[in-house]
N, CA, C and O of each residue as an XYZ file, in Angstrom:
412
protein
N     -50.514    -40.968    -39.200
C     -50.418    -40.368    -40.509
C     -51.716    -40.670    -41.260
O     -52.125    -41.829    -41.327
N     -52.357    -39.676    -41.811
C     -53.606    -39.888    -42.549
C     -53.393    -40.776    -43.776
O     -52.338    -40.730    -44.408
N     -54.393    -41.573    -44.102
C     -54.307    -42.476    -45.251
C     -54.062    -41.693    -46.540
O     -53.413    -42.194    -47.457
N     -54.576    -40.472    -46.611
C     -54.368    -39.662    -47.821
C     -52.881    -39.377    -48.038
O     -52.421    -39.324    -49.179
N     -52.129    -39.193    -46.953
C     -50.691    -38.966    -47.078
C     -49.980    -40.237    -47.537
O     -49.058    -40.179    -48.351
N     -50.408    -41.375    -47.015
C     -49.816    -42.648    -47.441
C     -50.084    -42.882    -48.923
O     -49.195    -43.304    -49.663
N     -51.301    -42.610    -49.347
C     -51.652    -42.796    -50.759
C     -50.888    -41.819    -51.651
O     -50.495    -42.179    -52.761
N     -50.673    -40.602    -51.187
C     -49.898    -39.628    -51.957
C     -48.461    -40.104    -52.132
O     -47.870    -39.912    -53.195
N     -47.898    -40.718    -51.106
C     -46.542    -41.254    -51.208
C     -46.496    -42.360    -52.262
O     -45.546    -42.454    -53.038
N     -47.527    -43.186    -52.277
C     -47.591    -44.266    -53.261
C     -47.781    -43.692    -54.671
O     -47.153    -44.158    -55.622
N     -48.629    -42.701    -54.801
C     -48.851    -42.062    -56.099
C     -47.576    -41.406    -56.618
O     -47.388    -41.274    -57.827
N     -46.701    -40.997    -55.701
C     -45.427    -40.375    -56.084
C     -44.399    -41.423    -56.521
O     -43.301    -41.070    -56.951
N     -44.750    -42.718    -56.413
C     -43.858    -43.745    -56.921
C     -43.346    -44.756    -55.907
O     -42.655    -45.705    -56.278
N     -43.674    -44.569    -54.637
C     -43.219    -45.524    -53.623
C     -44.085    -46.779    -53.660
O     -45.276    -46.711    -53.964
N     -43.479    -47.927    -53.348
C     -44.253    -49.156    -53.215
C     -44.996    -49.111    -51.885
O     -44.691    -48.293    -51.018
N     -45.968    -49.993    -51.736
C     -46.698    -50.061    -50.460
C     -45.744    -50.349    -49.309
O     -45.874    -49.750    -48.241
N     -44.802    -51.239    -49.501
C     -43.836    -51.556    -48.441
C     -42.996    -50.328    -48.096
O     -42.754    -50.063    -46.919
N     -42.554    -49.584    -49.090
C     -41.772    -48.373    -48.825
C     -42.595    -47.341    -48.052
O     -42.069    -46.654    -47.176
N     -43.870    -47.235    -48.372
C     -44.755    -46.298    -47.676
C     -44.881    -46.703    -46.203
O     -44.766    -45.860    -45.314
N     -45.117    -47.989    -45.951
C     -45.297    -48.468    -44.576
C     -44.011    -48.301    -43.769
O     -44.050    -47.877    -42.614
N     -42.880    -48.632    -44.375
C     -41.588    -48.464    -43.683
C     -41.342    -46.983    -43.396
O     -40.855    -46.630    -42.322
N     -41.671    -46.131    -44.338
C     -41.494    -44.689    -44.133
C     -42.360    -44.173    -42.991
O     -41.923    -43.323    -42.214
N     -43.591    -44.685    -42.886
C     -44.526    -44.220    -41.863
C     -44.235    -44.807    -40.484
O     -44.764    -44.323    -39.483
N     -43.413    -45.830    -40.422
C     -43.129    -46.479    -39.141
C     -41.657    -46.346    -38.783
O     -41.292    -45.510    -37.956
N     -40.824    -47.149    -39.388
C     -39.393    -47.194    -39.062
C     -38.705    -45.842    -39.302
O     -38.042    -45.310    -38.413
N     -38.869    -45.305    -40.494
C     -38.190    -44.057    -40.837
C     -38.694    -42.901    -39.978
O     -37.901    -42.076    -39.525
N     -40.006    -42.834    -39.752
C     -40.562    -41.776    -38.909
C     -40.006    -41.855    -37.490
O     -39.673    -40.828    -36.899
N     -39.903    -43.069    -36.938
C     -39.350    -43.234    -35.587
C     -37.892    -42.783    -35.547
O     -37.467    -42.126    -34.597
N     -37.131    -43.136    -36.576
C     -35.721    -42.739    -36.631
C     -35.579    -41.222    -36.711
O     -34.745    -40.639    -36.017
N     -36.376    -40.589    -37.540
C     -36.311    -39.128    -37.695
C     -36.651    -38.423    -36.381
O     -36.094    -37.371    -36.068
N     -37.571    -39.013    -35.619
C     -37.970    -38.438    -34.326
C     -37.009    -38.804    -33.203
O     -37.225    -38.418    -32.055
N     -35.951    -39.542    -33.522
C     -34.989    -39.947    -32.507
C     -35.495    -41.048    -31.595
O     -34.980    -41.222    -30.490
N     -36.504    -41.799    -32.043
C     -37.108    -42.851    -31.231
C     -36.899    -44.238    -31.813
O     -37.530    -45.196    -31.367
N     -36.030    -44.360    -32.794
C     -35.810    -45.636    -33.463
C     -35.375    -46.759    -32.541
O     -35.629    -47.927    -32.834
N     -34.724    -46.429    -31.433
C     -34.300    -47.492    -30.511
C     -35.473    -48.030    -29.701
O     -35.359    -49.092    -29.089
N     -36.599    -47.316    -29.687
C     -37.760    -47.725    -28.899
C     -38.928    -48.248    -29.728
O     -39.670    -49.120    -29.275
N     -39.095    -47.720    -30.942
C     -40.257    -48.087    -31.748
C     -39.965    -47.960    -33.231
O     -38.869    -47.559    -33.623
N     -40.930    -48.295    -34.042
C     -40.788    -48.186    -35.489
C     -40.658    -49.520    -36.189
O     -40.998    -49.643    -37.365
N     -40.166    -50.528    -35.473
C     -40.056    -51.885    -35.999
C     -40.439    -52.857    -34.878
O     -40.436    -52.497    -33.700
N     -40.759    -54.068    -35.257
C     -41.089    -55.087    -34.257
C     -39.816    -55.875    -33.979
O     -39.378    -56.694    -34.788
N     -39.236    -55.605    -32.812
C     -37.988    -56.247    -32.399
C     -37.998    -56.461    -30.896
O     -38.675    -55.747    -30.156
N     -37.240    -57.451    -30.457
C     -37.082    -57.701    -29.032
C     -36.517    -56.451    -28.376
O     -35.554    -55.864    -28.869
N     -37.120    -56.045    -27.261
C     -36.645    -54.896    -26.508
C     -37.310    -53.581    -26.877
O     -37.125    -52.583    -26.181
N     -38.081    -53.558    -27.963
C     -38.785    -52.335    -28.346
C     -40.206    -52.383    -27.811
O     -40.710    -53.441    -27.435
N     -40.845    -51.211    -27.783
C     -42.241    -51.152    -27.367
C     -43.062    -52.029    -28.309
O     -42.921    -51.947    -29.529
N     -43.899    -52.849    -27.745
C     -44.702    -53.759    -28.559
C     -46.054    -53.122    -28.862
O     -47.090    -53.567    -28.366
N     -46.030    -52.080    -29.679
C     -47.243    -51.387    -30.111
C     -47.417    -51.632    -31.602
O     -46.573    -51.228    -32.401
N     -48.504    -52.287    -31.977
C     -48.742    -52.503    -33.400
C     -50.198    -52.838    -33.659
O     -50.961    -53.125    -32.737
N     -50.572    -52.795    -34.932
C     -51.920    -53.095    -35.391
C     -51.921    -54.395    -36.162
O     -50.939    -54.745    -36.818
N     -53.029    -55.107    -36.079
C     -53.273    -56.248    -36.954
C     -54.484    -55.858    -37.789
O     -55.547    -55.554    -37.249
N     -54.319    -55.868    -39.098
C     -55.412    -55.476    -39.987
C     -55.983    -56.705    -40.681
O     -55.324    -57.740    -40.781
N     -57.205    -56.579    -41.155
C     -57.893    -57.707    -41.773
C     -57.442    -57.967    -43.209
O     -57.515    -59.102    -43.678
N     -56.986    -56.950    -43.901
C     -56.606    -57.097    -45.295
C     -55.108    -57.115    -45.480
O     -54.349    -57.267    -44.523
N     -54.688    -56.957    -46.732
C     -53.277    -56.951    -47.092
C     -52.862    -55.539    -47.495
O     -53.130    -55.130    -48.625
N     -52.220    -54.786    -46.612
C     -51.850    -53.416    -46.950
C     -50.798    -53.329    -48.061
O     -50.622    -52.267    -48.658
N     -50.107    -54.422    -48.341
C     -49.162    -54.389    -49.454
C     -49.904    -54.383    -50.790
O     -49.394    -53.884    -51.792
N     -51.100    -54.939    -50.792
C     -51.931    -54.927    -51.999
C     -52.797    -53.695    -52.093
O     -53.106    -53.228    -53.190
N     -53.201    -53.150    -50.918
C     -54.063    -51.980    -50.884
C     -53.851    -51.274    -49.543
O     -54.223    -51.806    -48.497
N     -53.268    -50.103    -49.570
C     -52.979    -49.368    -48.332
C     -54.229    -49.094    -47.500
O     -54.141    -48.928    -46.283
N     -55.376    -49.047    -48.140
C     -56.627    -48.801    -47.399
C     -56.946    -49.935    -46.426
O     -57.789    -49.769    -45.544
N     -56.286    -51.081    -46.573
C     -56.460    -52.174    -45.609
C     -56.017    -51.732    -44.215
O     -56.454    -52.309    -43.219
N     -55.163    -50.726    -44.132
C     -54.711    -50.217    -42.833
C     -55.855    -49.591    -42.033
O     -55.742    -49.403    -40.821
N     -56.943    -49.272    -42.710
C     -58.098    -48.673    -42.037
C     -58.990    -49.723    -41.381
O     -59.818    -49.391    -40.533
N     -58.828    -50.987    -41.769
C     -59.677    -52.069    -41.257
C     -58.930    -52.807    -40.141
O     -58.453    -53.926    -40.330
N     -58.841    -52.167    -38.995
C     -58.058    -52.689    -37.867
C     -58.851    -53.766    -37.127
O     -59.989    -53.546    -36.711
N     -58.228    -54.929    -36.973
C     -58.849    -56.024    -36.229
C     -58.361    -56.039    -34.777
O     -59.157    -56.230    -33.858
N     -57.086    -55.843    -34.575
C     -56.479    -55.910    -33.245
C     -55.553    -54.715    -33.055
O     -54.912    -54.254    -33.999
N     -55.492    -54.218    -31.817
C     -54.516    -53.213    -31.430
C     -53.747    -53.787    -30.251
O     -54.332    -54.167    -29.236
N     -52.441    -53.845    -30.395
C     -51.573    -54.331    -29.322
C     -50.732    -53.154    -28.857
O     -50.063    -52.505    -29.662
N     -50.766    -52.880    -27.565
C     -50.028    -51.751    -26.994
C     -49.221    -52.264    -25.813
O     -49.778    -52.833    -24.874
N     -47.937    -52.068    -25.858
C     -47.080    -52.549    -24.790
C     -47.150    -54.057    -24.632
O     -46.957    -54.586    -23.537
N     -47.426    -54.747    -25.731
C     -47.523    -56.198    -25.705
C     -48.854    -56.727    -25.215
O     -49.032    -57.941    -25.114
N     -49.798    -55.843    -24.906
C     -51.109    -56.242    -24.414
C     -52.175    -55.891    -25.434
O     -52.181    -54.781    -25.968
N     -53.074    -56.819    -25.710
C     -54.182    -56.558    -26.624
C     -55.121    -55.573    -25.952
O     -55.635    -55.842    -24.866
N     -55.348    -54.424    -26.595
C     -56.274    -53.443    -26.029
C     -57.532    -53.314    -26.872
O     -58.507    -52.695    -26.446
N     -57.515    -53.898    -28.073
C     -58.716    -53.915    -28.899
C     -58.664    -55.175    -29.743
O     -57.661    -55.468    -30.394
N     -59.759    -55.910    -29.718
C     -59.863    -57.103    -30.546
C     -61.319    -57.267    -30.938
O     -62.190    -56.639    -30.336
N     -61.602    -58.092    -31.927
C     -62.995    -58.267    -32.351
C     -63.889    -58.651    -31.175
O     -63.564    -59.555    -30.404
N     -65.021    -57.952    -31.048
C     -65.988    -58.251    -30.006
C     -65.709    -57.617    -28.661
O     -66.502    -57.782    -27.734
N     -64.603    -56.895    -28.525
C     -64.236    -56.250    -27.270
C     -64.290    -54.734    -27.470
O     -63.868    -54.229    -28.510
N     -64.804    -54.018    -26.486
C     -64.892    -52.556    -26.581
C     -63.508    -51.957    -26.775
O     -62.528    -52.432    -26.201
N     -63.439    -50.936    -27.571
C     -62.173    -50.273    -27.881
C     -61.727    -49.384    -26.740
O     -62.532    -48.665    -26.148
N     -60.429    -49.437    -26.430
C     -59.838    -48.544    -25.439
C     -59.643    -47.177    -26.071
O     -59.267    -47.084    -27.240
N     -59.888    -46.135    -25.328
C     -59.708    -44.772    -25.836
C     -58.464    -44.115    -25.265
O     -58.225    -42.934    -25.519
N     -57.661    -44.855    -24.495
C     -56.498    -44.227    -23.870
C     -55.407    -43.986    -24.901
O     -55.099    -44.879    -25.690
N     -54.814    -42.790    -24.909
C     -53.772    -42.452    -25.871
C     -52.442    -43.111    -25.527
O     -52.245    -43.613    -24.421
N     -51.563    -43.096    -26.470
C     -50.225    -43.631    -26.274
C     -49.494    -42.848    -25.197
O     -49.645    -41.629    -25.114
N     -48.690    -43.536    -24.355
C     -47.920    -42.800    -23.345
C     -46.938    -41.818    -23.977
O     -46.631    -40.790    -23.373
N     -46.444    -42.108    -25.165
C     -45.539    -41.171    -25.837
C     -46.278    -39.893    -26.204
O     -45.734    -38.796    -26.080
N     -47.527    -40.039    -26.660
C     -48.315    -38.852    -26.975
C     -48.613    -38.066    -25.715
O     -48.546    -36.837    -25.718
N     -48.941    -38.762    -24.635
C     -49.195    -38.074    -23.371
C     -47.984    -37.232    -22.969
O     -48.131    -36.067    -22.599
N     -46.799    -37.817    -23.040
C     -45.580    -37.119    -22.627
C     -45.330    -35.896    -23.496
O     -44.872    -34.867    -22.999
N     -45.625    -35.996    -24.782
C     -45.348    -34.875    -25.674
C     -46.307    -33.714    -25.441
O     -46.009    -32.587    -25.835
N     -47.447    -33.964    -24.813
C     -48.427    -32.906    -24.572
C     -48.240    -32.233    -23.222
O     -48.889    -31.225    -22.942
N     -47.383    -32.761    -22.398
C     -47.182    -32.194    -21.071
C     -46.319    -30.944    -21.145
O     -45.372    -30.857    -21.927
N     -46.669    -30.007    -20.328
C     -45.851    -28.810    -20.214
C     -44.854    -28.988    -19.097
O     -44.908    -29.991    -18.385
N     -43.939    -28.044    -18.919
C     -42.923    -28.146    -17.860
C     -43.532    -28.313    -16.483
O     -42.986    -29.032    -15.645
N     -44.656    -27.659    -16.238
C     -45.301    -27.746    -14.921
C     -45.808    -29.160    -14.650
O     -45.778    -29.618    -13.508
N     -46.278    -29.865    -15.702
C     -46.826    -31.209    -15.525
C     -45.770    -32.257    -15.217
O     -46.097    -33.315    -14.679
N     -44.528    -31.994    -15.539
C     -43.471    -32.985    -15.330
C     -42.765    -32.823    -13.994
O     -41.947    -33.662    -13.616
N     -43.072    -31.757    -13.283
C     -42.408    -31.529    -11.993
C     -43.086    -32.338    -10.900
O     -44.296    -32.562    -10.921
N     -42.270    -32.771     -9.946
C     -42.798    -33.481     -8.782
C     -43.416    -32.476     -7.830
O     -42.833    -31.429     -7.551
N     -44.597    -32.801     -7.335
C     -45.271    -31.862     -6.422
C     -45.212    -32.342     -5.019
O     -45.727    -31.680     -4.118
């Protein structure tokens, strides 16, 4: 979700926490994926960001990513080259019927 959309939600009256929950937990639930992602819980996909600032004080802190954890594995951290591989969920959503068939 673009930062401009998050800021618009805040300008409309939502707190920073409400904006973050809406962009994560609520979005996952609406997409029918709440049992797999959207919150940090045992048994869910361990995909999350660690940011340098406090997004509750300033949502723009979400742009200053220090660490990226995907599937419980650090894929980006300070001083390490960034991985460019997309999320497996995104990969699956881009596949057509032909790509999912066994050959």
